[in-house]
C-alpha positions as CSV (number, residue, x, y, z in Angstrom):
1,M,6.6,-10.4,-18.2
2,K,4.6,-7.4,-17.1
3,P,6.1,-5.1,-14.4
4,A,3.3,-6.0,-12.0
5,T,4.2,-9.7,-12.3
6,A,7.9,-9.0,-11.8
7,A,7.2,-6.7,-8.8
8,K,5.1,-9.5,-7.2
9,K,7.9,-12.0,-7.7
10,L,10.4,-9.5,-6.2
11,D,8.0,-8.8,-3.3
12,V,8.0,-5.0,-3.9
13,Y,5.3,-2.4,-4.2
14,L,5.1,-1.6,-7.9
15,P,4.3,2.2,-7.7
16,A,7.5,2.6,-5.6
17,T,9.7,1.1,-8.3
18,P,11.6,3.3,-10.7
19,A,9.8,4.4,-13.9
20,E,12.1,2.3,-16.2
21,F,11.0,-0.8,-14.3
22,R,7.2,0.1,-14.4
23,E,7.2,1.2,-18.1
24,G,8.9,-1.8,-19.7
25,T,8.7,-5.5,-19.8
26,I,11.0,-7.7,-17.8
27,S,12.5,-10.9,-19.2
28,R,13.1,-13.9,-17.0
29,S,16.8,-13.4,-17.3
30,E,16.4,-9.8,-16.2
31,L,14.3,-10.9,-13.2
32,A,16.9,-13.5,-12.3
33,A,19.6,-10.8,-12.5
34,L,17.6,-8.5,-10.2
35,E,17.2,-11.4,-7.7
36,A,20.9,-12.4,-7.9
37,D,22.4,-9.0,-7.6
38,P,19.7,-6.5,-6.6
39,P,20.4,-2.8,-7.5
40,Q,20.3,-0.2,-4.8
41,W,16.7,0.8,-5.4
42,L,15.6,-2.8,-4.9
43,R,17.6,-3.2,-1.7
44,D,16.2,0.0,-0.4
45,L,12.6,-0.9,-1.2
46,R,13.0,-4.3,0.4
47,A,14.5,-2.8,3.5
48,N,12.5,0.3,3.9
49,G,9.3,0.0,1.8
50,P,6.7,0.9,1.1
51,H,5.8,-2.7,1.2
52,P,3.0,-4.6,-0.6
53,K,0.0,-5.8,1.4
54,N,1.1,-9.4,1.7
55,L,4.4,-8.3,3.3
56,V,2.8,-5.8,5.6
57,A,0.4,-8.4,6.8
58,G,3.2,-10.9,7.3
59,K,5.4,-8.4,9.2
60,L,2.4,-7.6,11.4
61,G,1.5,-11.2,11.9
62,I,-2.0,-10.9,10.6
63,S,-3.9,-11.7,7.4
64,K,-4.5,-9.3,4.5
65,S,-8.2,-9.3,5.6
66,G,-7.0,-8.2,9.0
67,L,-5.4,-5.2,7.4
68,V,-8.7,-4.2,5.8
69,R,-10.5,-4.7,9.1
70,G,-7.9,-2.5,10.8
71,D,-8.4,0.2,8.1
72,V,-4.9,-0.2,6.7
73,T,-5.5,0.4,3.1
74,E,-2.2,2.0,2.0
75,P,1.2,0.4,1.8
76,L,3.3,0.9,4.8
77,T,7.0,1.5,5.3
78,T,9.2,-0.6,7.6
79,E,9.2,2.4,10.0
80,Q,5.4,2.5,10.1
81,I,5.2,-1.2,10.6
82,N,7.6,-1.1,13.5
83,A,5.7,1.8,15.0
84,L,2.4,-0.2,14.8
85,L,4.1,-3.2,16.4
86,A,5.5,-1.0,19.2
87,E,2.2,0.7,19.8
88,M,0.2,-2.6,19.5
89,P,-3.3,-1.0,19.1
90,D,-6.2,-3.1,20.2
91,W,-7.3,-4.0,16.7
92,L,-3.8,-5.3,15.9
93,A,-3.6,-7.4,19.0
94,A,-7.0,-8.9,18.3
95,E,-6.1,-9.6,14.6
96,R,-2.8,-11.3,15.7
97,E,-4.7,-13.6,18.1
98,L,-7.3,-14.3,15.4
99,H,-4.6,-15.1,12.8
100,V,-2.9,-17.6,15.2
101,E,-6.2,-19.3,15.8
102,V,-6.9,-19.5,12.1
103,L,-3.5,-21.0,11.4
104,R,-3.9,-23.5,14.2
105,E,-7.3,-24.6,12.8
106,E,-5.8,-24.9,9.3
107,R,-3.0,-27.2,10.7
108,R,-5.6,-29.3,12.6
109,A,-7.7,-29.7,9.5
110,R,-4.7,-30.7,7.3
111,S,-3.7,-33.2,9.9
112,L,-7.2,-34.7,10.0
113,R,-7.3,-34.9,6.2
114,A,-3.9,-36.6,6.2
115,D,-5.0,-39.1,8.9
116,R,-8.1,-39.9,6.8
117,R,-6.0,-40.4,3.7
118,R,-3.7,-42.8,5.6
119,A,-6.7,-44.7,7.0
120,N,-8.1,-45.1,3.5
121,E,-4.8,-46.4,2.3
122,D,-4.5,-49.0,5.1
123,P,-4.0,-52.4,3.4
124,R,-5.7,-54.2,6.3
125,R,-9.1,-52.8,5.3
């Protein structure tokens, strides 16, 4: 597979990986080996970053769109993420609240759809 695909599966930021990882192809068995026994560079990247947007958003408790609205366009390290969480700027607090509301609404909508499916399957009808 392409290095970008492997990096995505490993949840790491591709430009921060070693050159030999970025320049070759990775077989499924090599990917499995990296997951089973991560080399030091992979452990360091996972622990310290820089992290890809999906992980940054998750660690901050917001959506990837929220990152854009907060003008966070570059990958962040764990230290930078922790500093943002400690500082809790207004935009981050607002995005966290918005994200919670969106997730709540998504759960409500899923529940409604499931109730409707069950009602349509009711043999008494």
